[in-house]
N, C-alpha and C positions, 0 to 999 in steps of 0.2 A: 502493500498499498503504500500512496505518497503521502507523507505527511502534508500540514498544511498547518504555517504558524497563525495565530492570529492573535492581531494587534488590534484592543476596544477603543470607542470611543470615550468621550470626556468622563466620563464616570471612572473606567478605568478597570470594573472589577470584572470581563469578563463574560458577568452573567447575561446582559443582551444577544452575546451568542446563540443562547439554547435553540433558540428556533430554527436555527443555520445548522448547529452541529446538530442534530436529531434530522436533517434532512439528507446530509451528507449522501452521496450516492458512494456501489461501490470501486474501490478503488481511491479513493480519500481518504487520511486517516489527521481530525481537525485536534492542533493541541494549543489551548487556549492560553492567552497569558494575561495575568493581570497585574496593576502598579498601586504601590502601598495608600491606601485609600487615609491615611491618617499623617502620610509622612509629605512635606514638600517638595516636589522632584523639578526640577528643571527638564530639559525633554535632554538632554544630553543627560542627567543621571538618570532617568529612565533606559538607558540606553545598554547597560548592563544586562540590567532586568529585563529586558526585551533576547539579548541576547546568549541567554542562559541557554531559553528555551532552544534555541537554533540547533538541529539536528549536526555531529559530528562524523558521521559516517553514512552520512546514506545521503541523494537527491531531497530538495524541498522548495515549496512554498512555503513566501513573506507573502501575506495580506495585512493593508495597512487600513481602517476605517475610521472615519473623520478626525478628530484627534490626530488618531494614533498612524495616520496615514504620512506627517515629515517623520517619524521616529521608522518607517518602515521603512522609507528611501534613505534615509542616514545611513539606518546599517545596509542594509542591500550597497550603497556604493563602496564601502567597506569590503566588500568582497567576500561573503564568508564562504567557506566549502564548503558548496553542494547545494547553494540558491540554484535555482535552474528557472525562476520567476516573480516579480512581485506584481502584489497587485493589490491594487488602487482603488476605494470604492467610498465615495462621497464625501470624497478628500480633498486635498487642497498641498499643494509647495509652501508656499506663501501666504499672508494671512486675507485672510477668505472673506472678508469684508471690505469695502472703498476704503480709503485712505485717509476721509475725514473722522471713520467710525473710529480705527484703529488706534487717532490720537487718543481717546478716550483710553485708552491701557492705563493710564496708573491710575486712573478713579474705580478701576473694578474690584470689589473688597468683598472683602467675606459675607457681610451681612446682608447683601446679592446673593447666598445660596442659603438664607438659613432655615428658608422652606424649598421642600421641593416643588417643582415649577406644576404649575394648577393644567389640571386636563386641555382646555380650550389654547393656552400655549405649546403645550405640547403637538395638541393638532396642526395647529397652524403651523407653527415651524420643523415638526418634527417627521410626527405622524399619519396626519394626511386625517380628514376629518371623520374617514370612511375605519378609522384606527380601528380597534376593539379593545373592551372598557380595560380587559385582562391582560392588554401592552403597555396600556397606557398606566398601567398598577405597577407592570415590572418595571419600566420607565421609573417611574416615580418610589420605589421600593431601591432601586439599587443606585439612584443617585442623593438620597435619604445617607445610607452606609457609607458615605462619602463625605469626612471633614471638610465643612464648608470654607477654609483656608485653604484646602488643596485645589476642590474647584475654582477658585479664585486664579490660585497662583497655576492653573493649567488654560484658565480662559490668555490672561496676560501673557503664555509663554504664546498661546498660541497668531497674539497678535500683533507679533513682532517674531515668529517666527520665521528662516527664508532656506528652503530647500536646496531651491532649483537646481544650482549650480553641483550638488551631489544626483538630481536626477537625471541630470545631461553622464553621471560620470555611473551610473548605474549596469553594468553591468549585462543583465538579463531581459530578457523580450516583459515588457510591463503590458496591463492588462487594465483600463478603468472603464470601472462600472456608475455611469452617473445615471442620478436618478432623476425623471423628464419631470417630475413635480417639485423640483426643487426648492424649497419657501427660506433655507437658511444662509446658505452660500451666494458668493458673487455667481452670477450665469456665466461668466466667462471662464469658467474657472479650465472648462476640460481644453479650451483652445490657448490657453496660457500653457496648459501643461505640454499640450501640443507643440507650443512653440519651445520649450526644452526639450524637447523631447520627439522628434517627426515622426520617430517608427512608431508612437503608441499604439494600441489596439484600443480605438474605445467602443464600447459596449451600452445602449442603454435598459434603464429599467423602468417599468411603467409603474412607479412609485413615488412618495415622499421621503427625508431625508435618509430614514430610517431602513436601506434596500436591503439587507439581512434580514431584518424582520419581518419585515411586509407581505418582499417574495421571496424567498430565502433557495426554493424550487428555481424560480427563474434568473437566480445569479448563480444557483449552480451551474445551471446548462450553460450558459457561457463560461462559466471558468472550466468543464468540459473540452466546451468547442475552443478553446485556446489553442490556438498550433502548438503556442510552444509548451504545450505538458502533454500533448498526444500521444507522445513516446514512452511514459513516464506513467502510462494509466495502464499497467498489464494486471493490474483483474488478482496480485499474489496475495495470497494472506499471510500476509507478514505479520508475528507474530508484536502486538501493543499494547501500552496500557493508556485510555482515557484519564486526562486530565482536569480534572474540572477545578478553578482557581478555587480559594477559599480568601475573604479578606483582611488588609493585612495591618 
């Protein structure tokens, strides 16, 4: 089986990957990474945690979702042994908001994250108006398990990150899964990524920002069809122990 290492979004718990992992087709072995939930770390500080989850003696895929995108790009640029493809999901290489909005970075305070985001906000920006109540509750619970100071620090990191040069140095094929009904990120992000990586393969999924949660099967279909991976999906029965994250 081909391991696929999953780097989560802003909450960092990895719990939001449950639906995606449950829908995994034969041939893939998902491995979920989690970030410390009560320890403020920069992108650079999260790199060793993610790198520790990478297989050391076999081919693997690295996937970065939303906040995890720049982290996955930076790790891929280091050319870890065995990496065969990078999958980016509803994510970015540099600040995903207009420049004028990114200037408010110093004012992103922990108090903004003292309570889980209300359902209408989640539906409008992340999940879509037709999202099921269970998904909304899962997101709220996952966010509530993370320190407000950590969430605020991660948003500030997003507003200053720039991994575009790392994307250009990435040694493997890159697949970008774009949310067709994206309402959170800048609409020109895919074009921006392609300007730094012209051979980037773009695939649209008809969902809001939470692509892997809203339509995990469509996401897997695009990943399975990615030319760079077809030769590695041999359907072998290698032993593998699924590791689910716990809050740090």
